[in-house]
PADRENMAR-759778 format. One record per residue (C-alpha): x, y, z; residue number from 1. Coordinates in nm, 3 decimals. Layout:
PADRENMAR-759778
rec east:X	north:Y	up:Z	pos:NUM
...
END
This chain:
PADRENMAR-759778
rec east:-0.870	north:-1.477	up:5.555	pos:1
rec east:-0.674	north:-1.417	up:5.273	pos:2
rec east:-0.849	north:-1.327	up:4.961	pos:3
rec east:-0.850	north:-1.526	up:4.697	pos:4
rec east:-0.573	north:-1.519	up:4.399	pos:5
rec east:-0.630	north:-1.544	up:4.048	pos:6
rec east:-0.354	north:-1.810	up:3.965	pos:7
rec east:-0.208	north:-1.844	up:3.601	pos:8
rec east:-0.057	north:-2.181	up:3.557	pos:9
rec east:0.228	north:-2.132	up:3.345	pos:10
rec east:0.496	north:-2.325	up:3.136	pos:11
rec east:0.602	north:-2.486	up:2.809	pos:12
rec east:0.352	north:-2.724	up:2.659	pos:13
rec east:0.344	north:-3.046	up:2.830	pos:14
rec east:0.393	north:-2.949	up:3.140	pos:15
rec east:0.009	north:-3.011	up:3.263	pos:16
rec east:-0.127	north:-2.673	up:3.253	pos:17
rec east:-0.450	north:-2.842	up:3.157	pos:18
rec east:-0.418	north:-3.121	up:3.381	pos:19
rec east:-0.294	north:-2.938	up:3.702	pos:20
rec east:-0.506	north:-2.584	up:3.663	pos:21
rec east:-0.831	north:-2.734	up:3.716	pos:22
rec east:-0.709	north:-2.941	up:4.000	pos:23
rec east:-0.567	north:-2.643	up:4.130	pos:24
rec east:-0.873	north:-2.453	up:4.119	pos:25
rec east:-1.078	north:-2.721	up:4.288	pos:26
rec east:-0.822	north:-2.747	up:4.580	pos:27
rec east:-0.883	north:-2.369	up:4.576	pos:28
rec east:-1.266	north:-2.350	up:4.526	pos:29
rec east:-1.218	north:-2.118	up:4.262	pos:30
rec east:-1.330	north:-2.157	up:3.864	pos:31
rec east:-1.081	north:-2.270	up:3.619	pos:32
rec east:-1.046	north:-2.139	up:3.262	pos:33
rec east:-0.847	north:-2.330	up:3.029	pos:34
rec east:-0.595	north:-2.081	up:2.805	pos:35
rec east:-0.598	north:-2.252	up:2.483	pos:36
rec east:-0.989	north:-2.133	up:2.466	pos:37
rec east:-0.861	north:-1.804	up:2.451	pos:38
rec east:-0.697	north:-1.822	up:2.110	pos:39
rec east:-0.818	north:-1.692	up:1.774	pos:40
rec east:-0.853	north:-1.987	up:1.568	pos:41
rec east:-0.596	north:-1.848	up:1.350	pos:42
rec east:-0.351	north:-1.959	up:1.647	pos:43
rec east:-0.471	north:-2.273	up:1.665	pos:44
rec east:-0.435	north:-2.317	up:1.306	pos:45
rec east:-0.061	north:-2.217	up:1.283	pos:46
rec east:0.041	north:-2.393	up:1.602	pos:47
rec east:-0.150	north:-2.712	up:1.413	pos:48
rec east:0.023	north:-2.646	up:1.083	pos:49
rec east:0.402	north:-2.647	up:1.324	pos:50
rec east:0.419	north:-2.283	up:1.331	pos:51
rec east:0.518	north:-2.138	up:1.643	pos:52
rec east:0.327	north:-1.831	up:1.720	pos:53
rec east:0.524	north:-1.445	up:1.741	pos:54
rec east:0.421	north:-1.192	up:1.968	pos:55
rec east:0.180	north:-1.025	up:1.728	pos:56
rec east:-0.003	north:-1.365	up:1.756	pos:57
rec east:0.002	north:-1.364	up:2.131	pos:58
rec east:-0.130	north:-1.026	up:2.210	pos:59
rec east:-0.495	north:-1.109	up:2.156	pos:60
rec east:-0.484	north:-1.402	up:2.338	pos:61
rec east:-0.290	north:-1.253	up:2.629	pos:62
rec east:-0.538	north:-0.985	up:2.617	pos:63
rec east:-0.858	north:-1.227	up:2.639	pos:64
rec east:-0.641	north:-1.404	up:2.938	pos:65
rec east:-0.579	north:-1.050	up:3.105	pos:66
rec east:-0.950	north:-0.962	up:3.111	pos:67
rec east:-1.092	north:-1.299	up:3.228	pos:68
rec east:-0.829	north:-1.265	up:3.528	pos:69
rec east:-0.924	north:-0.910	up:3.582	pos:70
rec east:-1.280	north:-1.020	up:3.603	pos:71
rec east:-1.190	north:-1.253	up:3.872	pos:72
rec east:-1.004	north:-0.998	up:4.093	pos:73
rec east:-1.104	north:-1.055	up:4.433	pos:74
rec east:-1.281	north:-1.354	up:4.370	pos:75
rec east:-0.995	north:-1.606	up:4.254	pos:76
rec east:-0.978	north:-1.805	up:3.976	pos:77
rec east:-0.719	north:-2.036	up:3.806	pos:78
rec east:-0.620	north:-1.988	up:3.448	pos:79
rec east:-0.364	north:-2.169	up:3.229	pos:80
rec east:-0.121	north:-2.017	up:2.961	pos:81
rec east:0.214	north:-2.079	up:2.875	pos:82
rec east:0.317	north:-1.690	up:2.955	pos:83
rec east:0.662	north:-1.809	up:2.851	pos:84
rec east:0.821	north:-1.455	up:2.817	pos:85
rec east:0.862	north:-1.183	up:3.084	pos:86
rec east:0.687	north:-0.925	up:2.885	pos:87
rec east:0.345	north:-1.190	up:2.831	pos:88
rec east:0.329	north:-1.189	up:3.221	pos:89
rec east:0.369	north:-0.813	up:3.244	pos:90
rec east:0.075	north:-0.761	up:2.988	pos:91
rec east:-0.112	north:-1.001	up:3.195	pos:92
rec east:-0.016	north:-0.811	up:3.527	pos:93
rec east:-0.113	north:-0.490	up:3.353	pos:94
rec east:-0.468	north:-0.616	up:3.330	pos:95
rec east:-0.502	north:-0.800	up:3.614	pos:96
rec east:-0.229	north:-0.655	up:3.878	pos:97
rec east:-0.302	north:-0.921	up:4.148	pos:98
rec east:-0.242	north:-1.228	up:3.989	pos:99
rec east:0.031	north:-1.484	up:4.073	pos:100
rec east:0.229	north:-1.711	up:3.866	pos:101
rec east:0.264	north:-2.095	up:3.921	pos:102
rec east:0.515	north:-2.196	up:3.668	pos:103
rec east:0.534	north:-2.587	up:3.607	pos:104
rec east:0.890	north:-2.677	up:3.533	pos:105
rec east:1.059	north:-3.015	up:3.453	pos:106
rec east:1.292	north:-3.198	up:3.260	pos:107
rec east:1.285	north:-3.170	up:2.867	pos:108
rec east:1.259	north:-3.539	up:2.818	pos:109
rec east:0.985	north:-3.595	up:3.042	pos:110
rec east:0.798	north:-3.316	up:2.920	pos:111
rec east:0.844	north:-3.467	up:2.577	pos:112
rec east:0.761	north:-3.811	up:2.671	pos:113
rec east:0.408	north:-3.664	up:2.844	pos:114
rec east:0.341	north:-3.451	up:2.508	pos:115
rec east:0.399	north:-3.752	up:2.274	pos:116
rec east:0.152	north:-3.945	up:2.476	pos:117
rec east:-0.129	north:-3.692	up:2.440	pos:118
rec east:-0.412	north:-3.766	up:2.217	pos:119
rec east:-0.607	north:-3.473	up:1.989	pos:120
rec east:-0.419	north:-3.178	up:2.103	pos:121
rec east:-0.325	north:-2.943	up:1.835	pos:122
rec east:0.026	north:-2.861	up:1.985	pos:123
rec east:0.306	north:-3.056	up:1.800	pos:124
rec east:0.590	north:-3.228	up:2.004	pos:125
rec east:0.824	north:-3.026	up:1.711	pos:126
rec east:0.747	north:-2.721	up:1.879	pos:127
rec east:0.893	north:-2.802	up:2.193	pos:128
rec east:1.225	north:-2.674	up:2.131	pos:129
rec east:1.090	north:-2.333	up:2.024	pos:130
rec east:0.929	north:-2.338	up:2.360	pos:131
rec east:1.182	north:-2.388	up:2.558	pos:132
rec east:1.377	north:-2.133	up:2.365	pos:133
rec east:1.151	north:-1.879	up:2.409	pos:134
rec east:1.101	north:-1.949	up:2.780	pos:135
rec east:1.215	north:-1.694	up:3.059	pos:136
rec east:1.156	north:-1.802	up:3.411	pos:137
rec east:1.019	north:-1.585	up:3.675	pos:138
rec east:1.216	north:-1.344	up:3.811	pos:139
rec east:1.253	north:-1.255	up:4.185	pos:140
rec east:0.998	north:-0.961	up:4.134	pos:141
rec east:0.718	north:-1.151	up:3.983	pos:142
rec east:0.464	north:-1.313	up:4.236	pos:143
rec east:0.467	north:-1.645	up:4.177	pos:144
rec east:0.650	north:-2.007	up:4.233	pos:145
rec east:0.792	north:-2.281	up:4.031	pos:146
rec east:0.629	north:-2.617	up:4.082	pos:147
rec east:0.825	north:-2.965	up:3.932	pos:148
rec east:0.592	north:-3.149	up:3.719	pos:149
rec east:0.757	north:-3.502	up:3.845	pos:150
rec east:0.513	north:-3.741	up:3.983	pos:151
rec east:0.136	north:-3.755	up:3.928	pos:152
rec east:-0.115	north:-3.461	up:3.894	pos:153
rec east:-0.220	north:-3.492	up:4.272	pos:154
rec east:0.129	north:-3.473	up:4.403	pos:155
rec east:0.213	north:-3.197	up:4.132	pos:156
rec east:-0.099	north:-2.973	up:4.266	pos:157
rec east:-0.030	north:-3.048	up:4.609	pos:158
rec east:0.337	north:-2.881	up:4.574	pos:159
rec east:0.165	north:-2.626	up:4.433	pos:160
rec east:-0.072	north:-2.582	up:4.705	pos:161
rec east:0.198	north:-2.559	up:4.970	pos:162
rec east:0.412	north:-2.292	up:4.752	pos:163
rec east:0.105	north:-2.052	up:4.688	pos:164
rec east:0.049	north:-2.112	up:5.067	pos:165
rec east:0.392	north:-2.013	up:5.122	pos:166
rec east:0.391	north:-1.660	up:4.920	pos:167
rec east:0.370	north:-1.365	up:5.157	pos:168
rec east:-0.003	north:-1.184	up:5.092	pos:169
rec east:-0.015	north:-0.917	up:4.927	pos:170
rec east:-0.374	north:-0.826	up:4.949	pos:171
rec east:-0.387	north:-0.684	up:5.257	pos:172
END
């Protein structure tokens, strides 16, 4: 039996991390943590004002997510985080070496449309360009999978589960 993984659901804003994350956690039988909850208030205020975060803003946020992931090692869990840059993912891996990434990907227009329909979220659609400009997709040496976000949440979650099952088990 495979040791439960700690999975980071990543991608630009609007790809569905907050929707797919809990569904994926339920399918895997592990807890879910909302990455936005790890942001200090200053980060939320900055994004709400339409100002992109810089690396120094993201460090404490990534460290908090990494700490949570480290605590779930061997137990499994799912957490959302944009994890847009390789250096951010490296920082998460430094805290929790066994984490695996599910990169939610999709057409920019589809993602923008979904963002425009969200209610009560602090991330404005105006920051989507900066998210795409910052995005560095998973590299071949990174444990993870890319999952297209077309279709409904259950369909996307099923693709993610199948893709994770196809990864080699590195816990043995």
